[in-house]
C-alpha positions in Angstrom: -26.8 37.7 -2.4 -23.8 38.1 -0.3 -21.7 39.2 2.2 -18.7 39.6 3.0 -17.9 39.2 6.2 -15.5 41.1 8.9 -14.4 40.9 13.1 -13.9 43.4 15.2 -13.7 43.3 18.7 -17.3 42.9 20.5 -18.6 44.3 23.7 -20.9 41.7 25.8 -23.2 43.0 27.5 -25.4 40.2 29.9 -28.2 38.2 29.2 -30.7 36.2 31.2 -31.3 32.4 29.8 -34.1 30.7 30.8 -33.7 27.2 29.0 -35.7 23.9 29.6 -34.6 21.2 26.5 -36.6 18.5 25.4 -38.1 16.1 22.4 -41.5 18.1 21.8 -40.5 20.7 25.3 -39.8 24.5 24.5 -37.5 26.3 25.9 -38.1 29.8 26.3 -35.0 32.1 26.5 -35.2 36.0 27.6 -32.4 37.9 24.8 -31.3 41.4 25.1 -28.9 42.7 23.0 -25.9 41.8 23.5 -23.4 38.5 23.7 -25.4 34.9 24.4 -24.0 32.8 26.4 -26.2 29.5 26.2 -23.4 29.2 22.8 -20.7 25.9 22.4 -17.8 28.3 23.7 -19.5 29.6 26.6 -20.6 26.4 29.0 -21.6 28.2 31.8 -25.4 29.7 30.6 -27.6 30.3 33.8 -30.6 27.7 32.7 -33.8 27.6 34.8 -36.5 25.5 33.3 -39.7 27.4 31.5 -42.4 25.4 29.7 -45.1 26.9 26.9 -47.9 26.6 24.4 -47.0 28.2 21.0 -50.1 30.1 20.8 -53.4 29.4 18.1 -53.3 32.0 14.6 -56.1 34.8 15.8 -58.4 35.3 12.4 -56.7 39.0 11.6 -53.0 40.1 10.7 -51.1 43.2 12.5 -50.8 46.7 10.2 -47.6 48.4 11.4 -47.6 51.7 12.2 -46.4 54.4 10.3 -43.4 56.3 10.5 -44.4 58.9 12.5 -47.0 56.8 15.3 -45.6 54.5 17.8 -42.9 51.9 16.3 -45.3 48.8 15.5 -42.7 46.4 17.2 -42.1 48.9 20.9 -43.3 46.6 24.3 -43.7 43.5 21.9 -41.5 40.4 21.7 -40.7 37.8 19.4 -40.5 34.3 19.6 -37.8 32.9 17.4 -39.2 28.8 18.1 -35.0 26.6 17.0 -35.8 23.1 15.4 -33.2 21.2 17.8 -31.6 21.0 21.2 -29.8 24.4 22.9 -25.8 23.6 22.3 -25.6 23.3 18.7 -24.8 25.3 15.9 -28.4 26.5 14.8 -29.1 27.5 18.5 -25.9 30.0 18.6 -27.3 31.1 15.3 -30.6 31.9 17.1 -29.2 33.2 20.2 -26.6 35.4 18.1 -29.6 36.9 16.4 -31.5 37.7 19.3 -28.5 39.4 20.8 -27.8 41.7 17.7 -31.5 41.7 15.8 -33.8 44.0 18.4 -30.9 47.0 18.0 -32.2 47.0 14.2 -35.7 46.2 14.2 -38.2 49.8 15.5 -39.3 49.9 19.2 -36.2 47.8 20.1 -38.4 44.3 20.4 -37.3 41.5 23.4 -37.0 38.3 21.4 -36.6 34.1 23.4 -35.6 31.4 22.3 -37.7 28.1 21.6 -35.8 25.2 21.7 -38.3 22.6 20.5 -36.5 19.1 19.3 -37.7 16.2 17.7 -37.5 14.3 14.7 -35.2 16.3 12.5 -36.9 19.6 12.8 -40.3 17.5 12.1 -42.1 19.1 15.3 -40.3 21.9 15.3 -41.9 22.5 12.1 -46.0 20.7 12.2 -46.3 23.0 15.5 -45.5 26.6 13.5 -47.2 25.9 10.7 -50.4 24.5 12.9 -50.5 27.7 15.1 -47.9 30.5 14.6 -49.5 33.7 14.2 -48.7 35.8 11.4 -48.6 38.4 13.0 -44.6 39.1 12.6 -43.8 38.1 16.6 -43.6 34.3 15.5 -40.1 32.8 14.1 -38.7 29.9 13.5 -35.2 29.2 12.8 -34.5 25.8 11.2 -31.3 23.3 10.0 -31.1 21.2 7.2 -32.9 19.3 8.8 -36.1 19.8 7.8 -35.6 20.5 4.4 -34.2 16.8 3.1 -37.2 15.3 5.0 -39.7 17.4 3.1 -38.0 16.3 0.2 -38.4 12.9 1.3 -42.3 13.9 1.6 -42.8 11.7 4.9 -46.1 11.6 5.8 -45.1 13.0 9.2 -44.7 16.3 7.3 -47.2 19.2 7.9 -45.2 22.2 6.3 -44.2 23.4 3.9 -41.0 25.5 3.9 -41.3 26.8 -0.2 -44.6 29.4 1.7 -42.3 29.9 4.7 -41.5 34.0 4.8 -38.2 34.2 5.0 -36.2 36.7 6.8 -32.8 35.5 5.9 -30.2 32.8 6.6 -26.6 32.4 8.0 -25.1 29.6 4.9 -21.7 28.2 6.8 -18.7 26.7 5.4 -19.6 23.1 4.3 -18.6 20.5 7.2 -16.3 18.4 7.8 -16.1 14.8 9.3 -13.9 13.7 12.6 -13.3 10.4 13.1 -11.4 10.1 16.6 -7.7 9.7 16.6 -6.5 6.5 16.1 -9.4 5.3 14.0 -9.3 6.3 10.5 -7.6 2.3 9.6 -10.8 0.9 10.2 -12.7 2.4 7.9 -11.0 -0.1 5.7 -11.2 -3.1 7.8 -14.2 -5.3 7.1 -13.0 -7.2 10.0 -12.8 -4.7 12.4 -15.7 -3.5 15.1 -17.2 -1.0 12.4 -17.4 2.8 13.0 -20.1 4.8 14.7 -22.0 7.6 12.6 -24.5 9.7 14.9 -27.8 11.4 12.8 -30.3 13.4 14.2 -32.8 11.6 11.3 -29.8 10.9 8.1 -30.9 14.0 7.0 -27.8 16.0 8.2 -25.9 17.7 4.5 -22.8 15.9 5.9 -24.3 13.0 6.0 -23.4 12.2 2.7 -20.1 11.6 2.9 -20.2 8.4 5.1 -23.3 7.5 3.0 -21.5 7.5 -0.2 -17.7 6.4 1.1 -19.9 3.2 2.5 -21.2 2.4 -0.9 -18.3 3.4 -3.3 -15.1 3.2 -1.1 -16.2 0.3 1.3 -16.2 2.1 4.8 -17.1 -0.4 7.4 -19.8 2.5 8.8 -23.1 1.3 11.2 -25.9 4.0 12.3 -27.0 5.3 15.3 -30.1 7.5 14.5 -32.1 9.6 17.1 -29.4 12.6 17.9 -31.6 15.9 19.1 -29.4 18.2 18.0 -25.2 18.4 16.7 -24.5 19.4 20.6 -25.9 16.4 21.8 -23.8 13.9 19.0 -20.8 16.2 19.9 -21.5 14.8 23.2 -21.1 11.8 22.6 -18.6 11.5 20.2 -16.2 13.3 23.8 -17.7 10.4 25.6 -16.4 7.9 22.9 -20.1 7.2 22.0 -19.6 7.7 18.9 -16.4 7.7 16.1 -17.5 10.3 13.5 -19.2 12.7 13.2 -19.2 16.2 10.7 -19.9 19.1 11.7 -19.1 23.2 10.0 -18.0 24.9 12.6 -14.7 26.6 12.9 -15.1 26.1 16.7 -16.1 22.9 17.4 -13.5 21.3 14.8 -10.4 23.1 16.2 -11.5 22.1 20.2 -11.4 18.4 18.9 -7.6 18.6 17.5 -6.3 20.4 20.4 -7.5 18.3 22.6 -6.6 15.0 20.6 -10.4 14.1 20.1 -10.0 13.8 16.8 -8.7 13.5 13.1 -9.7 15.6 10.1 -11.2 12.9 7.2 -12.5 14.5 4.6 -14.1 17.9 4.1 -18.0 17.6 2.0 -16.3 21.2 0.0 -18.1 24.1 -2.0 -19.2 22.8 -5.2 -18.1 25.7 -8.4 -19.1 25.0 -11.7 -18.3 20.9 -11.3 -15.3 20.7 -9.0 -15.4 21.0 -5.7 -12.6 22.9 -3.6 -11.8 22.9 0.1 -12.3 25.1 2.8 -9.9 28.0 3.3 -8.9 27.1 6.7 -8.8 23.7 7.2 -6.7 23.8 3.7 -4.8 20.1 4.6 -8.7 18.9 4.3 -8.9 17.0 1.7 -12.8 17.5 -0.6 -14.7 13.7 -0.8 -14.6 13.8 -4.3 -11.1 13.5 -4.3 -11.4 10.6 -2.1 -13.6 8.3 -5.0 -10.6 9.0 -7.4 -11.7 6.3 -10.2 -14.2 5.1 -8.2 -16.5 8.4 -8.0 -19.7 8.0 -9.9 -22.1 8.8 -12.0 -25.2 9.2 -13.8 -28.0 9.6 -10.6 -26.2 7.9 -8.4 -24.1 11.6 -8.4 -26.5 13.8 -9.0 -28.2 13.0 -5.9 -24.5 13.2 -3.5 -24.8 16.6 -5.7 -28.6 17.0 -5.0 -27.5 16.4 -1.6 -25.6 19.4 -0.7 -27.9 21.6 -1.8 -29.2 22.7 1.6 -25.4 23.8 2.4 -27.2 26.4 0.5 -29.9 27.1 3.6 -27.6 26.1 6.4 -29.4 28.1 8.8 -32.5 30.0 8.1 -34.9 32.1 9.7 -38.4 32.1 8.6 -41.8 33.6 9.7 -45.6 32.2 9.1 -47.1 32.2 5.6 -49.3 35.1 5.5 -46.8 37.2 7.6 -48.1 41.0 5.9 -45.4 42.6 3.4 -45.0 45.4 5.5 -44.6 44.0 8.8 -41.6 41.3 6.4 -39.5 44.2 5.9 -39.3 46.1 9.2 -38.0 42.3 9.9 -35.8 42.0 7.1 -34.5 45.3 6.8 -33.3 44.8 9.9 -31.8 41.6 9.8 -29.8 43.1 6.5 -28.1 45.3 8.8 -27.4 43.5 11.4 -25.6 40.7 8.8 -23.4 44.4 8.0 -23.2 44.5 12.5 -19.1 44.4 13.2 -19.3 42.2 16.7 -22.2 40.1 15.6 -19.8 39.1 12.6 -17.2 39.2 15.3 -19.1 36.7 17.8 -20.1 34.3 15.2 -16.9 33.6 13.6 -15.7 33.0 17.8 -18.9 30.8 18.6 -19.8 29.4 15.2 -17.5 29.3 12.3 -14.6 31.9 9.8 -16.1 31.5 7.3 -19.9 32.5 6.5 -21.9 33.6 3.5 -25.7 36.1 4.7 -29.1 35.9 2.3 -31.2 38.0 3.5 -35.3 37.5 2.1 -36.6 36.8 -1.1 -32.9 35.6 -1.4 -33.5 33.1 0.7 -37.3 31.8 -0.5 -35.3 31.2 -3.7 -32.6 29.3 -1.9 -35.6 27.3 -0.9 -36.8 26.7 -3.8 -34.2 25.7 -5.8 -33.4 23.0 -2.7 -37.0 21.2 -2.6 -36.8 21.3 -6.8 -34.4 17.9 -6.8 -34.9 15.1 -9.7 -37.5 12.7 -8.3 -34.9 10.2 -9.5 -32.0 11.8 -7.2 -34.1 11.8 -4.5 -35.5 8.3 -5.2 -31.8 7.0 -4.4 -30.9 9.5 -1.9 -33.7 7.4 -0.5 -33.3 3.9 -1.7 -29.3 4.0 1.1 -31.0 6.1 4.3 -33.3 3.0 3.9 -29.7 0.4 3.3 -28.5 1.5 6.1 -31.2 2.2 8.1 -31.2 6.0 8.5 -33.9 6.1 6.9 -37.4 7.7 8.8 -40.7 7.2 8.7 
C-alpha cells in the first residue's frame, strides 16, 4: 500500500506562476513539468493575479481515446483546486503534483493550480461538488480539515468525501507542536497570560494535543480561529501573534529551530497497535500520550482522541468528482502511481515538505477516507463538545 521513498538530485526546470489568493476567490497557477516555485522553501515566486470561476457540469462524460488513437489528455489542461492558501503543505504538494504528474499522463497535459481557501476547506469542496465536471480535467487537493468538517456534519457542508474518486494521497509524518521560544513554562502557570493557539476551524489533527492538553493537563491556552491555512499561521507565529502552532513539515520545524524562534513540545506520534511511537526524524520529541502519564483518559475521551488522529492517514488527498469514468480514473491513478516512484518528485517532497511520508493510490485512498469517516457517534460528540468548550467549533 505504501511506497518506500528515495531521494536523488532534482533537475530544476522553469514554471510560470499565476496566483490570486483570497477566501472564496480562486487563484490560477500554470505549471509545467519541473520544480514548482510557490512553496515554503522558495519565497521568490512570481505572482500575478487572475480570477476565474468553476465551470458548470456538462451533460455527458468523456470517453478517452484508445491506445492507438490520440491520447485523451493531449492538448488539454487539468485544473487542481487547492482547499487552502498558497505556501502551506497542501499547496506545496499540489504544485509538486502539477510539476511532475503531466509527464506520466499520456498526452502530457498542462496543469494549473487554483487556491480556493475558506471555512476549513468547505468553500472549495462545496464549489467542487456543485460545479466541477466529471471529465478528468477537474481535481481537488484537500488537507485534513474537510474530513473533520464532514465528521462534524456541519450545516454548511454540501459535499461527501466518500463519493469522491481519489487519485492518491501523500500522508506526511505526524505533526510536531511548536511553542515560541521560552514560553513553555506558561503552559502550566494559570496566573500567566494564556498561550495563543492558531487554527483554521479547529479541525487540524494536531489540535488534539492542545485540546486534550487543556482538558486533562490544565494547559493555559486560548484559540484564535479563521486562518486560511498553515502558511498564514506560520507567518503569525513568526510575527509573535501566535504562541503555538502544529506542523508536520520537517523543513518548517528545522527552520524555526535554527532561527531560535521555537521549541518543540510534543508530537502526535504514529499509532502502532495500541501505542504511539515518535517521529524517527525528531526522536527527542515526546509523544503526547507519554506526556499525559497517569492523567491519560480512558473510555470515550480516549477513543475520541484516537479517532481525531485518523485523518493523519489521509493527509494531502487528490480527488476527482463523483461519476468520473473508470477509464479516466485509470489514467490518473496509473500516472500518480508512476509519479510516486519518481526520484526527483520524492527528492522535492523531502526538501520542501517532510522527510518521512507514505503514499496511497486510488482505491487505497478511497478506503482510508471511508475508514476515517466511520468514527463512532459517541467519540465524535465528545470531540465536538471540546471544540465548543474552547470556542473553536465551526458553525
